[in-house]
N, CA, C, O and the ligand as a Tripos MOL2 file, in Angstrom:
@<TRIPOS>MOLECULE
protein
  281   279    71     0     0
PROTEIN
NO_CHARGES

@<TRIPOS>ATOM
      1 N          44.7420  132.9660 -130.8590 N.3       1 MET1
      2 CA         45.7460  131.8980 -130.7820 C.3       1 MET1
      3 C          45.2140  130.7670 -129.9090 C.2       1 MET1
      4 O          44.6570  131.0100 -128.8390 O.2       1 MET1
      5 N          45.3840  129.5610 -130.3610 N.am      2 SER2
      6 CA         44.8750  128.4220 -129.6010 C.3       2 SER2
      7 C          45.8170  128.0830 -128.4510 C.2       2 SER2
      8 O          47.0310  128.2630 -128.5430 O.2       2 SER2
      9 N          45.2250  127.5880 -127.3680 N.am      3 LYS3
     10 CA         46.0650  127.2350 -126.2290 C.3       3 LYS3
     11 C          45.6380  125.8910 -125.6590 C.2       3 LYS3
     12 O          44.5270  125.4180 -125.9000 O.2       3 LYS3
     13 N          46.5310  125.2960 -124.9100 N.am      4 THR4
     14 CA         46.2650  124.0090 -124.2830 C.3       4 THR4
     15 C          46.5100  124.1370 -122.7910 C.2       4 THR4
     16 O          47.5260  124.6780 -122.3550 O.2       4 THR4
     17 N          45.5690  123.6330 -122.0230 N.am      5 LEU5
     18 CA         45.7060  123.6650 -120.5710 C.3       5 LEU5
     19 C          45.4400  122.2670 -120.0270 C.2       5 LEU5
     20 O          44.6060  121.5290 -120.5540 O.2       5 LEU5
     21 N          46.1580  121.9160 -118.9680 N.am      6 VAL6
     22 CA         45.9220  120.6230 -118.3360 C.3       6 VAL6
     23 C          45.3180  120.8540 -116.9510 C.2       6 VAL6
     24 O          45.8160  121.6540 -116.1590 O.2       6 VAL6
     25 N          44.2430  120.1390 -116.6890 N.am      7 PHE7
     26 CA         43.5600  120.2230 -115.3970 C.3       7 PHE7
     27 C          43.7490  118.9210 -114.6360 C.2       7 PHE7
     28 O          43.7910  117.8400 -115.2230 O.2       7 PHE7
     29 N          43.8620  119.0430 -113.3240 N.am      8 ASP8
     30 CA         43.7760  117.8700 -112.4500 C.3       8 ASP8
     31 C          42.3080  117.6600 -112.1580 C.2       8 ASP8
     32 O          41.6070  118.5990 -111.7800 O.2       8 ASP8
     33 N          41.8360  116.4390 -112.3300 N.am      9 VAL9
     34 CA         40.4280  116.1470 -112.0690 C.3       9 VAL9
     35 C          40.3420  115.0460 -111.0150 C.2       9 VAL9
     36 O          40.8950  113.9600 -111.1820 O.2       9 VAL9
     37 N          39.6380  115.3510 -109.9260 N.am     10 GLN10
     38 CA         39.4870  114.3880 -108.8440 C.3      10 GLN10
     39 C          38.1000  113.7620 -108.8600 C.2      10 GLN10
     40 O          37.1070  114.4390 -109.1240 O.2      10 GLN10
     41 N          38.0380  112.4690 -108.5770 N.am     11 GLY11
     42 CA         36.7560  111.8050 -108.4060 C.3      11 GLY11
     43 C          36.3500  110.8920 -109.5420 C.2      11 GLY11
     44 O          35.3000  110.2530 -109.4720 O.2      11 GLY11
     45 N          37.1640  110.8140 -110.5970 N.am     12 MET12
     46 CA         36.8250  109.9300 -111.7120 C.3      12 MET12
     47 C          37.1900  108.4840 -111.3850 C.2      12 MET12
     48 O          38.2890  108.2000 -110.9100 O.2      12 MET12
     49 N          36.2460  107.5750 -111.6470 N.am     13 THR13
     50 CA         36.5080  106.1670 -111.3290 C.3      13 THR13
     51 C          36.3540  105.2240 -112.5180 C.2      13 THR13
     52 O          36.8330  104.0910 -112.4710 O.2      13 THR13
     53 N          35.7030  105.6680 -113.5650 N.am     14 CYS14
     54 CA         35.4780  104.7580 -114.6960 C.3      14 CYS14
     55 C          35.3090  105.5310 -115.9990 C.2      14 CYS14
     56 O          35.4030  106.7580 -116.0270 O.2      14 CYS14
     57 N          35.0600  104.7950 -117.0730 N.am     15 ASP15
     58 CA         34.9270  105.4160 -118.3850 C.3      15 ASP15
     59 C          33.7360  106.3650 -118.4650 C.2      15 ASP15
     60 O          33.7460  107.3360 -119.2210 O.2      15 ASP15
     61 N          32.7180  106.0690 -117.6750 N.am     16 HIS16
     62 CA         31.5660  106.9690 -117.6580 C.3      16 HIS16
     63 C          31.9860  108.3500 -117.1530 C.2      16 HIS16
     64 O          31.5760  109.3740 -117.7000 O.2      16 HIS16
     65 N          32.7990  108.3630 -116.1170 N.am     17 CYS17
     66 CA         33.3000  109.6220 -115.5710 C.3      17 CYS17
     67 C          34.1250  110.3630 -116.6160 C.2      17 CYS17
     68 O          33.9810  111.5710 -116.8010 O.2      17 CYS17
     69 N          34.9870  109.6200 -117.2920 N.am     18 VAL18
     70 CA         35.8340  110.2120 -118.3300 C.3      18 VAL18
     71 C          34.9620  110.8700 -119.3890 C.2      18 VAL18
     72 O          35.2310  111.9830 -119.8390 O.2      18 VAL18
     73 N          33.9120  110.1560 -119.7750 N.am     19 HIS19
     74 CA         32.9990  110.6740 -120.7880 C.3      19 HIS19
     75 C          32.2950  111.9410 -120.2960 C.2      19 HIS19
     76 O          32.1810  112.9230 -121.0300 O.2      19 HIS19
     77 N          31.8300  111.9070 -119.0600 N.am     20 ALA20
     78 CA         31.1060  113.0510 -118.4900 C.3      20 ALA20
     79 C          32.0030  114.2900 -118.4340 C.2      20 ALA20
     80 O          31.5700  115.3940 -118.7640 O.2      20 ALA20
     81 N          33.2460  114.0980 -118.0170 N.am     21 VAL21
     82 CA         34.1810  115.2250 -117.9170 C.3      21 VAL21
     83 C          34.5380  115.7440 -119.3140 C.2      21 VAL21
     84 O          34.6480  116.9510 -119.5320 O.2      21 VAL21
     85 N          34.7150  114.8220 -120.2450 N.am     22 THR22
     86 CA         35.0290  115.2110 -121.6230 C.3      22 THR22
     87 C          33.9070  116.0670 -122.2020 C.2      22 THR22
     88 O          34.1510  117.1290 -122.7750 O.2      22 THR22
     89 N          32.6830  115.5920 -122.0450 N.am     23 GLU23
     90 CA         31.5200  116.3290 -122.5620 C.3      23 GLU23
     91 C          31.3990  117.6960 -121.8920 C.2      23 GLU23
     92 O          31.1040  118.6940 -122.5500 O.2      23 GLU23
     93 N          31.6270  117.7330 -120.5880 N.am     24 ALA24
     94 CA         31.5210  118.9880 -119.8370 C.3      24 ALA24
     95 C          32.5180  120.0080 -120.3680 C.2      24 ALA24
     96 O          32.1690  121.1640 -120.6070 O.2      24 ALA24
     97 N          33.7550  119.5730 -120.5500 N.am     25 ALA25
     98 CA         34.7980  120.4880 -121.0210 C.3      25 ALA25
     99 C          34.5170  120.9410 -122.4500 C.2      25 ALA25
    100 O          34.7000  122.1100 -122.7890 O.2      25 ALA25
    101 N          34.0730  120.0090 -123.2760 N.am     26 GLN26
    102 CA         33.8230  120.3420 -124.6800 C.3      26 GLN26
    103 C          32.6000  121.2310 -124.8510 C.2      26 GLN26
    104 O          32.4190  121.8540 -125.8970 O.2      26 GLN26
    105 N          31.7630  121.2870 -123.8240 N.am     27 GLY27
    106 CA         30.5780  122.1250 -123.8950 C.3      27 GLY27
    107 C          30.8460  123.5900 -123.6060 C.2      27 GLY27
    108 O          29.9730  124.4360 -123.8020 O.2      27 GLY27
    109 N          32.0500  123.8940 -123.1410 N.am     28 VAL28
    110 CA         32.3920  125.2820 -122.8220 C.3      28 VAL28
    111 C          32.7840  126.0190 -124.1060 C.2      28 VAL28
    112 O          33.5950  125.5200 -124.8880 O.2      28 VAL28
    113 N          32.2080  127.2060 -124.3210 N.am     29 PRO29
    114 CA         32.5230  127.9740 -125.5280 C.3      29 PRO29
    115 C          34.0250  128.1970 -125.6950 C.2      29 PRO29
    116 O          34.7170  128.5840 -124.7530 O.2      29 PRO29
    117 N          34.5120  127.9500 -126.8990 N.am     30 GLY30
    118 CA         35.9190  128.1660 -127.2020 C.3      30 GLY30
    119 C          36.7540  126.9110 -127.1310 C.2      30 GLY30
    120 O          37.8710  126.8690 -127.6450 O.2      30 GLY30
    121 N          36.2060  125.8700 -126.4830 N.am     31 VAL31
    122 CA         36.9560  124.6160 -126.3720 C.3      31 VAL31
    123 C          36.7640  123.8080 -127.6590 C.2      31 VAL31
    124 O          35.6380  123.5850 -128.1050 O.2      31 VAL31
    125 N          37.8750  123.3790 -128.2420 N.am     32 THR32
    126 CA         37.7950  122.6060 -129.4790 C.3      32 THR32
    127 C          38.0630  121.1270 -129.2480 C.2      32 THR32
    128 O          37.6290  120.2860 -130.0360 O.2      32 THR32
    129 N          38.7720  120.8060 -128.1800 N.am     33 ALA33
    130 CA         39.0580  119.4010 -127.9000 C.3      33 ALA33
    131 C          39.3620  119.2040 -126.4280 C.2      33 ALA33
    132 O          39.9420  120.0760 -125.7800 O.2      33 ALA33
    133 N          38.9680  118.0510 -125.9020 N.am     34 ALA34
    134 CA         39.2920  117.6970 -124.5280 C.3      34 ALA34
    135 C          39.6920  116.2360 -124.4900 C.2      34 ALA34
    136 O          38.9800  115.3600 -124.9810 O.2      34 ALA34
    137 N          40.8460  115.9990 -123.8960 N.am     35 GLN35
    138 CA         41.3560  114.6350 -123.7670 C.3      35 GLN35
    139 C          41.4450  114.3400 -122.2810 C.2      35 GLN35
    140 O          42.2690  114.9180 -121.5730 O.2      35 GLN35
    141 N          40.5960  113.4400 -121.8120 N.am     36 VAL36
    142 CA         40.5500  113.1440 -120.3870 C.3      36 VAL36
    143 C          41.1740  111.7720 -120.1360 C.2      36 VAL36
    144 O          40.8720  110.8010 -120.8300 O.2      36 VAL36
    145 N          42.0400  111.7130 -119.1440 N.am     37 ASP37
    146 CA         42.7470  110.4670 -118.8500 C.3      37 ASP37
    147 C          42.5060  110.0240 -117.4110 C.2      37 ASP37
    148 O          42.8550  110.7170 -116.4550 O.2      37 ASP37
    149 N          41.9080  108.8700 -117.2920 N.am     38 LEU38
    150 CA         41.5640  108.3260 -115.9790 C.3      38 LEU38
    151 C          42.8110  107.9450 -115.1760 C.2      38 LEU38
    152 O          42.8630  108.1680 -113.9660 O.2      38 LEU38
    153 N          43.7990  107.3800 -115.8370 N.am     39 ALA39
    154 CA         45.0000  106.9060 -115.1530 C.3      39 ALA39
    155 C          45.7710  108.0300 -114.4760 C.2      39 ALA39
    156 O          46.3560  107.8370 -113.4100 O.2      39 ALA39
    157 N          45.7700  109.2030 -115.1000 N.am     40 THR40
    158 CA         46.5340  110.3190 -114.5340 C.3      40 THR40
    159 C          45.6190  111.3870 -113.9300 C.2      40 THR40
    160 O          46.0900  112.4410 -113.5020 O.2      40 THR40
    161 N          44.2960  111.1110 -113.8960 N.am     41 ASN41
    162 CA         43.3250  112.0680 -113.3590 C.3      41 ASN41
    163 C          43.5020  113.4540 -113.9630 C.2      41 ASN41
    164 O          43.5150  114.4650 -113.2610 O.2      41 ASN41
    165 N          43.6380  113.4710 -115.2700 N.am     42 SER42
    166 CA         43.8860  114.7480 -115.9100 C.3      42 SER42
    167 C          42.9600  114.9770 -117.0980 C.2      42 SER42
    168 O          42.4050  114.0440 -117.6790 O.2      42 SER42
    169 N          42.8170  116.2400 -117.4320 N.am     43 ALA43
    170 CA         42.0460  116.6250 -118.6070 C.3      43 ALA43
    171 C          42.8550  117.6700 -119.3680 C.2      43 ALA43
    172 O          43.1730  118.7400 -118.8500 O.2      43 ALA43
    173 N          43.1770  117.3250 -120.6140 N.am     44 LYS44
    174 CA         43.9120  118.2500 -121.4570 C.3      44 LYS44
    175 C          42.8950  118.9400 -122.3560 C.2      44 LYS44
    176 O          42.2020  118.2970 -123.1450 O.2      44 LYS44
    177 N          42.8200  120.2490 -122.2220 N.am     45 VAL45
    178 CA         41.8010  121.0060 -122.9400 C.3      45 VAL45
    179 C          42.4610  121.9520 -123.9300 C.2      45 VAL45
    180 O          43.3770  122.7000 -123.5890 O.2      45 VAL45
    181 N          41.9720  121.8990 -125.1650 N.am     46 GLU46
    182 CA         42.4910  122.7750 -126.2100 C.3      46 GLU46
    183 C          41.3910  123.6910 -126.7090 C.2      46 GLU46
    184 O          40.2170  123.3220 -126.7390 O.2      46 GLU46
    185 N          41.7870  124.8810 -127.0950 N.am     47 GLY47
    186 CA         40.8020  125.7810 -127.6710 C.3      47 GLY47
    187 C          41.3220  127.1970 -127.7680 C.2      47 GLY47
    188 O          42.5180  127.4610 -127.6430 O.2      47 GLY47
    189 N          40.3940  128.0900 -127.9940 N.am     48 GLU48
    190 CA         40.7480  129.4830 -128.1910 C.3      48 GLU48
    191 C          39.7780  130.3640 -127.4120 C.2      48 GLU48
    192 O          38.5620  130.2690 -127.5810 O.2      48 GLU48
    193 N          40.3250  131.2130 -126.5680 N.am     49 GLY49
    194 CA         39.5010  132.1830 -125.8600 C.3      49 GLY49
    195 C          38.5090  131.6070 -124.8740 C.2      49 GLY49
    196 O          37.4970  132.2370 -124.5690 O.2      49 GLY49
    197 N          38.7880  130.4080 -124.3690 N.am     50 PHE50
    198 CA         37.8590  129.8350 -123.3870 C.3      50 PHE50
    199 C          38.1290  130.3750 -121.9860 C.2      50 PHE50
    200 O          39.2270  130.8330 -121.6710 O.2      50 PHE50
    201 N          37.0890  130.3060 -121.1590 N.am     51 ASP51
    202 CA         37.1730  130.7870 -119.7910 C.3      51 ASP51
    203 C          37.5110  129.6040 -118.8720 C.2      51 ASP51
    204 O          36.7240  128.6680 -118.7330 O.2      51 ASP51
    205 N          38.6900  129.6630 -118.2520 N.am     52 VAL52
    206 CA         39.1580  128.5620 -117.3990 C.3      52 VAL52
    207 C          38.1630  128.2660 -116.2770 C.2      52 VAL52
    208 O          37.8950  127.1070 -115.9620 O.2      52 VAL52
    209 N          37.6190  129.3280 -115.6800 N.am     53 ALA53
    210 CA         36.6690  129.1530 -114.5740 C.3      53 ALA53
    211 C          35.4220  128.4020 -115.0330 C.2      53 ALA53
    212 O          34.8400  127.6250 -114.2750 O.2      53 ALA53
    213 N          35.0220  128.6400 -116.2670 N.am     54 LYS54
    214 CA         33.8340  127.9670 -116.8010 C.3      54 LYS54
    215 C          34.0850  126.4690 -116.9790 C.2      54 LYS54
    216 O          33.1780  125.6570 -116.8010 O.2      54 LYS54
    217 N          35.2890  126.1180 -117.3230 N.am     55 ILE55
    218 CA         35.6250  124.6980 -117.4790 C.3      55 ILE55
    219 C          35.5840  124.0080 -116.1190 C.2      55 ILE55
    220 O          35.0190  122.9240 -115.9800 O.2      55 ILE55
    221 N          36.1860  124.6440 -115.1210 N.am     56 ILE56
    222 CA         36.1830  124.0850 -113.7730 C.3      56 ILE56
    223 C          34.7550  123.9360 -113.2690 C.2      56 ILE56
    224 O          34.4000  122.9290 -112.6560 O.2      56 ILE56
    225 N          33.9430  124.9490 -113.5350 N.am     57 GLU57
    226 CA         32.5450  124.9480 -113.1160 C.3      57 GLU57
    227 C          31.7640  123.8170 -113.8060 C.2      57 GLU57
    228 O          30.9870  123.1080 -113.1650 O.2      57 GLU57
    229 N          31.9770  123.6630 -115.0940 N.am     58 ALA58
    230 CA         31.2660  122.6270 -115.8590 C.3      58 ALA58
    231 C          31.6260  121.2330 -115.3530 C.2      58 ALA58
    232 O          30.7640  120.3600 -115.2550 O.2      58 ALA58
    233 N          32.8990  121.0310 -115.0320 N.am     59 ILE59
    234 CA         33.3410  119.7280 -114.5190 C.3      59 ILE59
    235 C          32.7580  119.4990 -113.1250 C.2      59 ILE59
    236 O          32.3590  118.3860 -112.7840 O.2      59 ILE59
    237 N          32.7150  120.5560 -112.3330 N.am     60 LYS60
    238 CA         32.1290  120.4810 -110.9880 C.3      60 LYS60
    239 C          30.6610  120.0920 -111.0330 C.2      60 LYS60
    240 O          30.1800  119.3140 -110.2090 O.2      60 LYS60
    241 N          29.9580  120.6510 -112.0170 N.am     61 GLU61
    242 CA         28.5360  120.3600 -112.1630 C.3      61 GLU61
    243 C          28.2870  118.8790 -112.4260 C.2      61 GLU61
    244 O          27.2160  118.3530 -112.1210 O.2      61 GLU61
    245 N          29.2860  118.2180 -112.9940 N.am     62 GLU62
    246 CA         29.1600  116.7780 -113.2390 C.3      62 GLU62
    247 C          29.5330  115.9650 -111.9950 C.2      62 GLU62
    248 O          29.3670  114.7460 -111.9600 O.2      62 GLU62
    249 N          30.0390  116.6670 -110.9770 N.am     63 GLY63
    250 CA         30.3400  115.9880 -109.7230 C.3      63 GLY63
    251 C          31.8050  115.7050 -109.4540 C.2      63 GLY63
    252 O          32.1460  114.8860 -108.6000 O.2      63 GLY63
    253 N          32.6770  116.3960 -110.1970 N.am     64 TYR64
    254 CA         34.1160  116.1840 -110.0180 C.3      64 TYR64
    255 C          34.8050  117.4830 -109.6650 C.2      64 TYR64
    256 O          34.2990  118.5690 -109.9510 O.2      64 TYR64
    257 N          35.9660  117.3640 -109.0410 N.am     65 GLU65
    258 CA         36.7470  118.5390 -108.6900 C.3      65 GLU65
    259 C          37.8260  118.7340 -109.7370 C.2      65 GLU65
    260 O          38.4870  117.7820 -110.1530 O.2      65 GLU65
    261 N          37.9960  119.9790 -110.1580 N.am     66 ALA66
    262 CA         39.0260  120.2580 -111.1510 C.3      66 ALA66
    263 C          39.8300  121.4770 -110.7580 C.2      66 ALA66
    264 O          39.3110  122.4120 -110.1490 O.2      66 ALA66
    265 N          41.1020  121.4570 -111.1120 N.am     67 ALA67
    266 CA         41.9860  122.5980 -110.8910 C.3      67 ALA67
    267 C          43.0380  122.5930 -111.9810 C.2      67 ALA67
    268 O          43.4110  121.5400 -112.4980 O.2      67 ALA67
    269 N          43.5060  123.7660 -112.3210 N.am     68 VAL68
    270 CA         44.5590  123.8450 -113.3280 C.3      68 VAL68
    271 C          45.8220  123.2350 -112.7550 C.2      68 VAL68
    272 O          46.2450  123.5680 -111.6480 O.2      68 VAL68
    273 N          46.4170  122.3390 -113.5210 N.am     69 ARG69
    274 CA         47.6600  121.7100 -113.0790 C.3      69 ARG69
    275 C          48.7720  122.7300 -113.1810 C.2      69 ARG69
    276 O          49.0320  123.2720 -114.2550 O.2      69 ARG69
    277 N          49.4240  122.9900 -112.0710 N.am     70 GLY70
    278 CA         50.4140  124.0600 -112.0720 C.3      70 GLY70
    279 C          51.8350  123.5980 -112.0680 C.2      70 GLY70
    280 O          52.7510  124.4200 -112.0680 O.2      70 GLY70
    281 CU         32.5350  106.6310 -113.4280 Cu       71 CU71
@<TRIPOS>BOND
     1     1     2 1
     2     2     3 1
     3     3     4 2
     4     3     5 am
     5     5     6 1
     6     6     7 1
     7     7     8 2
     8     7     9 am
     9     9    10 1
    10    10    11 1
    11    11    12 2
    12    11    13 am
    13    13    14 1
    14    14    15 1
    15    15    16 2
    16    15    17 am
    17    17    18 1
    18    18    19 1
    19    19    20 2
    20    19    21 am
    21    21    22 1
    22    22    23 1
    23    23    24 2
    24    23    25 am
    25    25    26 1
    26    26    27 1
    27    27    28 2
    28    27    29 am
    29    29    30 1
    30    30    31 1
    31    31    32 2
    32    31    33 am
    33    33    34 1
    34    34    35 1
    35    35    36 2
    36    35    37 am
    37    37    38 1
    38    38    39 1
    39    39    40 2
    40    39    41 am
    41    41    42 1
    42    42    43 1
    43    43    44 2
    44    43    45 am
    45    45    46 1
    46    46    47 1
    47    47    48 2
    48    47    49 am
    49    49    50 1
    50    50    51 1
    51    51    52 2
    52    51    53 am
    53    53    54 1
    54    54    55 1
    55    55    56 2
    56    55    57 am
    57    57    58 1
    58    58    59 1
    59    59    60 2
    60    59    61 am
    61    61    62 1
    62    62    63 1
    63    63    64 2
    64    63    65 am
    65    65    66 1
    66    66    67 1
    67    67    68 2
    68    67    69 am
    69    69    70 1
    70    70    71 1
    71    71    72 2
    72    71    73 am
    73    73    74 1
    74    74    75 1
    75    75    76 2
    76    75    77 am
    77    77    78 1
    78    78    79 1
    79    79    80 2
    80    79    81 am
    81    81    82 1
    82    82    83 1
    83    83    84 2
    84    83    85 am
    85    85    86 1
    86    86    87 1
    87    87    88 2
    88    87    89 am
    89    89    90 1
    90    90    91 1
    91    91    92 2
    92    91    93 am
    93    93    94 1
    94    94    95 1
    95    95    96 2
    96    95    97 am
    97    97    98 1
    98    98    99 1
    99    99   100 2
   100    99   101 am
   101   101   102 1
   102   102   103 1
   103   103   104 2
   104   103   105 am
   105   105   106 1
   106   106   107 1
   107   107   108 2
   108   107   109 am
   109   109   110 1
   110   110   111 1
   111   111   112 2
   112   111   113 am
   113   113   114 1
   114   114   115 1
   115   115   116 2
   116   115   117 am
   117   117   118 1
   118   118   119 1
   119   119   120 2
   120   119   121 am
   121   121   122 1
   122   122   123 1
   123   123   124 2
   124   123   125 am
   125   125   126 1
   126   126   127 1
   127   127   128 2
   128   127   129 am
   129   129   130 1
   130   130   131 1
   131   131   132 2
   132   131   133 am
   133   133   134 1
   134   134   135 1
   135   135   136 2
   136   135   137 am
   137   137   138 1
   138   138   139 1
   139   139   140 2
   140   139   141 am
   141   141   142 1
   142   142   143 1
   143   143   144 2
   144   143   145 am
   145   145   146 1
   146   146   147 1
   147   147   148 2
   148   147   149 am
   149   149   150 1
   150   150   151 1
   151   151   152 2
   152   151   153 am
   153   153   154 1
   154   154   155 1
   155   155   156 2
   156   155   157 am
   157   157   158 1
   158   158   159 1
   159   159   160 2
   160   159   161 am
   161   161   162 1
   162   162   163 1
   163   163   164 2
   164   163   165 am
   165   165   166 1
   166   166   167 1
   167   167   168 2
   168   167   169 am
   169   169   170 1
   170   170   171 1
   171   171   172 2
   172   171   173 am
   173   173   174 1
   174   174   175 1
   175   175   176 2
   176   175   177 am
   177   177   178 1
   178   178   179 1
   179   179   180 2
   180   179   181 am
   181   181   182 1
   182   182   183 1
   183   183   184 2
   184   183   185 am
   185   185   186 1
   186   186   187 1
   187   187   188 2
   188   187   189 am
   189   189   190 1
   190   190   191 1
   191   191   192 2
   192   191   193 am
   193   193   194 1
   194   194   195 1
   195   195   196 2
   196   195   197 am
   197   197   198 1
   198   198   199 1
   199   199   200 2
   200   199   201 am
   201   201   202 1
   202   202   203 1
   203   203   204 2
   204   203   205 am
   205   205   206 1
   206   206   207 1
   207   207   208 2
   208   207   209 am
   209   209   210 1
   210   210   211 1
   211   211   212 2
   212   211   213 am
   213   213   214 1
   214   214   215 1
   215   215   216 2
   216   215   217 am
   217   217   218 1
   218   218   219 1
   219   219   220 2
   220   219   221 am
   221   221   222 1
   222   222   223 1
   223   223   224 2
   224   223   225 am
   225   225   226 1
   226   226   227 1
   227   227   228 2
   228   227   229 am
   229   229   230 1
   230   230   231 1
   231   231   232 2
   232   231   233 am
   233   233   234 1
   234   234   235 1
   235   235   236 2
   236   235   237 am
   237   237   238 1
   238   238   239 1
   239   239   240 2
   240   239   241 am
   241   241   242 1
   242   242   243 1
   243   243   244 2
   244   243   245 am
   245   245   246 1
   246   246   247 1
   247   247   248 2
   248   247   249 am
   249   249   250 1
   250   250   251 1
   251   251   252 2
   252   251   253 am
   253   253   254 1
   254   254   255 1
   255   255   256 2
   256   255   257 am
   257   257   258 1
   258   258   259 1
   259   259   260 2
   260   259   261 am
   261   261   262 1
   262   262   263 1
   263   263   264 2
   264   263   265 am
   265   265   266 1
   266   266   267 1
   267   267   268 2
   268   267   269 am
   269   269   270 1
   270   270   271 1
   271   271   272 2
   272   271   273 am
   273   273   274 1
   274   274   275 1
   275   275   276 2
   276   275   277 am
   277   277   278 1
   278   278   279 1
   279   279   280 2
@<TRIPOS>SUBSTRUCTURE
     1 MET1         2 RESIDUE 1 A MET
     2 SER2         6 RESIDUE 1 A SER
     3 LYS3        10 RESIDUE 1 A LYS
     4 THR4        14 RESIDUE 1 A THR
     5 LEU5        18 RESIDUE 1 A LEU
     6 VAL6        22 RESIDUE 1 A VAL
     7 PHE7        26 RESIDUE 1 A PHE
     8 ASP8        30 RESIDUE 1 A ASP
     9 VAL9        34 RESIDUE 1 A VAL
    10 GLN10       38 RESIDUE 1 A GLN
    11 GLY11       42 RESIDUE 1 A GLY
    12 MET12       46 RESIDUE 1 A MET
    13 THR13       50 RESIDUE 1 A THR
    14 CYS14       54 RESIDUE 1 A CYS
    15 ASP15       58 RESIDUE 1 A ASP
    16 HIS16       62 RESIDUE 1 A HIS
    17 CYS17       66 RESIDUE 1 A CYS
    18 VAL18       70 RESIDUE 1 A VAL
    19 HIS19       74 RESIDUE 1 A HIS
    20 ALA20       78 RESIDUE 1 A ALA
    21 VAL21       82 RESIDUE 1 A VAL
    22 THR22       86 RESIDUE 1 A THR
    23 GLU23       90 RESIDUE 1 A GLU
    24 ALA24       94 RESIDUE 1 A ALA
    25 ALA25       98 RESIDUE 1 A ALA
    26 GLN26      102 RESIDUE 1 A GLN
    27 GLY27      106 RESIDUE 1 A GLY
    28 VAL28      110 RESIDUE 1 A VAL
    29 PRO29      114 RESIDUE 1 A PRO
    30 GLY30      118 RESIDUE 1 A GLY
    31 VAL31      122 RESIDUE 1 A VAL
    32 THR32      126 RESIDUE 1 A THR
    33 ALA33      130 RESIDUE 1 A ALA
    34 ALA34      134 RESIDUE 1 A ALA
    35 GLN35      138 RESIDUE 1 A GLN
    36 VAL36      142 RESIDUE 1 A VAL
    37 ASP37      146 RESIDUE 1 A ASP
    38 LEU38      150 RESIDUE 1 A LEU
    39 ALA39      154 RESIDUE 1 A ALA
    40 THR40      158 RESIDUE 1 A THR
    41 ASN41      162 RESIDUE 1 A ASN
    42 SER42      166 RESIDUE 1 A SER
    43 ALA43      170 RESIDUE 1 A ALA
    44 LYS44      174 RESIDUE 1 A LYS
    45 VAL45      178 RESIDUE 1 A VAL
    46 GLU46      182 RESIDUE 1 A GLU
    47 GLY47      186 RESIDUE 1 A GLY
    48 GLU48      190 RESIDUE 1 A GLU
    49 GLY49      194 RESIDUE 1 A GLY
    50 PHE50      198 RESIDUE 1 A PHE
    51 ASP51      202 RESIDUE 1 A ASP
    52 VAL52      206 RESIDUE 1 A VAL
    53 ALA53      210 RESIDUE 1 A ALA
    54 LYS54      214 RESIDUE 1 A LYS
    55 ILE55      218 RESIDUE 1 A ILE
    56 ILE56      222 RESIDUE 1 A ILE
    57 GLU57      226 RESIDUE 1 A GLU
    58 ALA58      230 RESIDUE 1 A ALA
    59 ILE59      234 RESIDUE 1 A ILE
    60 LYS60      238 RESIDUE 1 A LYS
    61 GLU61      242 RESIDUE 1 A GLU
    62 GLU62      246 RESIDUE 1 A GLU
    63 GLY63      250 RESIDUE 1 A GLY
    64 TYR64      254 RESIDUE 1 A TYR
    65 GLU65      258 RESIDUE 1 A GLU
    66 ALA66      262 RESIDUE 1 A ALA
    67 ALA67      266 RESIDUE 1 A ALA
    68 VAL68      270 RESIDUE 1 A VAL
    69 ARG69      274 RESIDUE 1 A ARG
    70 GLY70      278 RESIDUE 1 A GLY
    71 CU71       281 GROUP 0 **** ****
């Protein structure tokens, strides 16, 4: 079953950041789509069977902080 999760992402300042975070999230196995929004510092991730920790890690590797929006 597919699921959608929203992450808070800290440190994004421009479209380049948005692109980097989008690519990072989409690179995680199981992720089918990522919608990153600079105005709300959020990343909406859709997919099936993805590992939440791996998404946070991938975003961190790009230089941003991420946490599941609770
Ligand atoms: Cu930037």
